[in-house]
VOMARDO-872672 format. One line per 3 residues: number of its first residue (from 0); their letters; for each residue x, y, z of C-alpha. Coordinates in steps of 0.2 Angstrom, whole numbers. Each point is the difference from the previous one (the first is absolute). Example, Ala and Ser with C-alpha at 12.3 -4.5 7.8 and 13.67 -1.06 7.14 Angstrom:
2
0> AS> 62:-22:39; 6:17:-3
***
This chain:
299
0> XXX> 553:337:371; -14:3:-13; -7:17:2
3> XXX> -15:1:12; -16:9:-6; 0:17:9
6> XXX> -13:14:0; 10:16:1; -15:9:9
9> XXX> 1:-13:15; 13:4:12; 7:-8:16
12> XXX> 11:12:10; 13:-10:10; 6:13:13
15> XXX> 14:-2:13; -7:11:15; 17:3:7
18> XXX> 9:5:-16; 8:17:0; -3:1:19
21> XXX> -18:-1:-3; 0:11:-16; -9:-13:-10
24> XXX> -14:-1:13; -2:19:1; -2:2:-18
27> XXX> -11:-16:-3; -16:10:0; 5:12:-13
30> XXX> 8:-13:-10; -16:-10:0; -10:15:-5
33> XXX> 12:3:-15; -2:-18:-5; -19:0:2
36> XXX> -1:15:-12; 4:-11:-15; -1:-19:6
39> XXX> -17:-8:2; 5:-11:15; 14:4:13
42> XXX> 3:-11:15; 13:4:13; 9:-15:9
45> XXX> 13:4:13; 14:-12:2; 7:-8:16
48> XXX> 16:-5:-8; 8:-4:-17; -6:-18:0
51> XXX> -18:7:3; 3:13:-14; 5:-14:-12
54> XXX> -16:-10:4; -11:16:-2; 8:3:-17
57> XXX> -3:-18:-6; -18:0:6; -3:17:-9
60> XXX> 7:-6:-16; -11:-16:1; -15:12:1
63> XXX> 5:9:-16; 6:16:9; 15:11:-2
66> XXX> 12:0:15; 5:17:6; 15:0:13
69> XXX> 0:15:11; 15:0:11; 19:-1:-2
72> XXX> 11:-9:-12; 0:-16:11; -19:-2:-1
75> XXX> 1:4:-19; 13:-13:-3; -9:-14:10
78> XXX> -16:4:-8; 8:0:-17; 6:-17:2
81> XXX> -17:-7:5; -9:9:-14; 12:-6:-14
84> XXX> -1:-17:7; -19:0:-4; 0:10:-16
87> XXX> -8:16:8; 3:18:-2; 8:12:13
90> XXX> 0:19:3; 12:7:12; -4:16:11
93> XXX> 14:8:10; -4:-1:18; 16:-5:8
96> XXX> 17:8:6; 10:-2:-16; -12:-3:-15
99> XXX> 15:-3:-11; -10:-11:-12; -13:13:-4
102> XXX> 14:13:-1; 8:-11:-14; -16:0:-9
105> XXX> 0:19:-1; -17:1:10; -5:13:14
108> XXX> 6:-3:18; -18:4:5; -11:-16:0
111> XXX> -16:10:-3; 7:7:-16; 5:-17:-7
114> XXX> -17:-7:5; -9:14:-10; 12:-2:-15
117> XXX> -4:-18:-1; -17:5:-7; 9:-1:-16
120> XXX> 11:-15:1; 10:-12:-11; 7:-17:4
123> XXX> 19:-3:-2; 9:-16:1; 15:1:11
126> XXX> 13:-11:6; 0:-8:18; 16:-6:8
129> XXX> 2:-12:14; 14:-3:13; 0:-17:8
132> XXX> -17:-3:-8; -8:15:8; -6:14:-12
135> XXX> 4:18:1; -2:16:-11; 14:12:2
138> XXX> 18:-4:5; 7:-15:10; 17:4:8
141> XXX> 12:-8:12; 16:5:10; 2:17:7
144> XXX> -18:3:-6; -6:-14:12; 8:9:15
147> XXX> -8:17:-6; -18:-8:-1; 1:-8:17
150> XXX> 3:18:7; -13:8:-11; -13:-13:6
153> XXX> 3:4:18; 0:19:-3; -17:8:4
156> XXX> 2:19:1; 6:3:-18; -9:-2:-16
159> XXX> 4:-4:-19; 17:5:-6; 5:6:18
162> XXX> -1:-17:8; 10:-8:-13; 14:13:0
165> XXX> 1:-1:19; 1:-19:-1; 13:1:-13
168> XXX> 11:11:10; -3:-10:16; 5:-16:-9
171> XXX> 16:7:-7; 9:1:16; -1:-19:3
174> XXX> 1:-6:-17; 15:-11:-6; 1:-5:-19
177> XXX> -7:-17:-4; 6:-13:-13; -14:-5:-12
180> XXX> -1:-14:-13; -11:5:-14; -6:-12:-14
183> XXX> -10:9:-14; -11:-11:-11; 12:-14:-7
186> XXX> 16:9:1; 14:-5:12; -1:7:17
189> XXX> 10:15:5; 6:9:16; -5:17:7
192> XXX> 9:7:15; -11:15:6; -16:7:5
195> XXX> -16:-6:-9; -7:-12:-13; -18:5:-6
198> XXX> -12:-6:-13; -12:13:-6; -16:-1:-9
201> XXX> -4:19:3; 11:15:2; -3:6:18
204> XXX> 2:-6:18; 4:8:17; -13:14:-1
207> XXX> 6:7:-17; 17:-6:-3; 2:-4:-19
210> XXX> 11:-15:3; -4:-8:-17; -3:14:-12
213> XXX> -2:-10:-15; -11:-14:7; -15:-4:-11
216> XXX> -16:-9:6; -3:-7:-17; 17:-5:-7
219> XXX> 0:-18:7; 17:3:9; 6:4:17
222> XXX> 12:15:2; 14:-7:11; 9:14:9
225> XXX> 17:-4:8; 8:12:12; 18:-5:3
228> XXX> 12:5:14; 3:18:4; 6:10:15
231> XXX> -14:7:12; 6:18:-5; -2:-5:-18
234> XXX> -17:-7:3; -6:15:9; 6:11:-14
237> XXX> -9:-11:-13; -16:-2:10; -10:15:-5
240> XXX> 2:-5:-19; -11:-15:3; -16:11:1
243> XXX> 3:5:-18; 7:-17:-6; 17:7:-3
246> XXX> 9:-12:11; 0:-13:-15; 12:12:-9
249> XXX> 14:-3:13; 13:-14:0; -7:-8:16
252> XXX> -16:-5:-8; -3:-13:-14; -17:-3:-8
255> XXX> -4:-17:-9; -16:-7:-7; -7:-18:1
258> XXX> -15:-11:3; 7:-9:15; 14:3:13
261> XXX> 6:-10:15; 8:9:14; 11:-7:14
264> XXX> 10:8:14; 14:-3:13; -12:4:14
267> XXX> -19:-1:3; -11:13:-8; -18:2:-3
270> XXX> -6:6:-17; -12:14:1; -13:6:-13
273> XXX> -14:12:1; 5:4:18; -1:-18:6
276> XXX> 12:-15:3; -5:-13:-13; 15:-12:0
279> XXX> 16:-5:8; 16:-3:-10; 4:-10:-10
282> XXX> -14:3:-11; -6:2:-18; -9:15:-7
285> XXX> -10:-2:-17; -11:10:-11; -17:-6:-6
288> XXX> -3:11:-16; -17:8:-2; -7:-10:14
291> XXX> -11:14:8; -15:9:-7; 2:18:7
294> XXX> -14:13:-1; 7:18:-3; -8:17:-3
297> XX> -1:2:-19; 10:16:1
***
C-alpha cells in the first residue's frame, strides 16, 4: 500500500479492556495523560474483539491518525496487519500479559513510560509476517508450543513468564514427538521428528523466552527455529537456557533463515502467534519486508 498521510500529533488509542486481566484498562487514564502531554489530539476507542480492533485501526488511518495499540501481543499483531494494509502508522504500548514484542524492541514494560517517550519519536519500517494469510508480529510456532499455548490461554491465576513456564511443564507430561515436513523457500522439503517448528520475526515469546535470539525485524527474513527430538529429562535440563537464548547452541536446535516456509505434520496442530491460534496445519508462513510503519521513541 502507498503510505497514508499521517499527522504524528493525532492519535487513536485502540485498547483491549480485558488485556493483562484488566491492566490496560486500569492504566488507560494515566497513559492518556502522558500522550496528551505531547499530542494535540488523543482519542480512546475500546475494542469488542480483534475484528473490531482492525476496523478501528483502518478508520483511524483513513482520518490521518496514528494508531496506538494498548493491550497484549495479540491485539498488537491484529492491529499491525490492518494498519499495514492501509499504509498507516502504528505505535505499541505494553498492556497485556506477555508484551514480548515491546520487550524485543527494548522498550519499558510500563505503558506510561513508553507513552511519554513517544514525545520524541522516529518511524521505522519493519517486516510483517503472515501465517495462512493472517499477519502477526512476533513468533509463529507449532507442535509442542501449540499444546503449551492452549494451557496458557486457559490459565488465569498467573502472569507473564510464570504462566508460560507453568504451561510448558504441564504440556510436557502428555507430549509425544511429532513428525513435521518443512519446506523452506524453493528448497526440497525435509523431515523433522521432534518438538517444535517456529518462524520468528522478533526474538521473544512466552513472556520473556528468547526463543529466536538473532531474529531481526528489518532484515526481510524469517528466523526458522527447529527443535528436534530429545528426552523429557533432556528437555527439562535445557529449558532454562531459552530465557537467555542459549538453547540455540545445543545439538537439538537448528536455526535457518528464509522468506517462506511451509509446514505439515503427522497429526493436527494449530499454529499460534502472538498468543492466538491463526492457522491449522498444513500452512505456509511468509514475510512481507518493510510492510509496517512503526512509531518508536527516538531514544
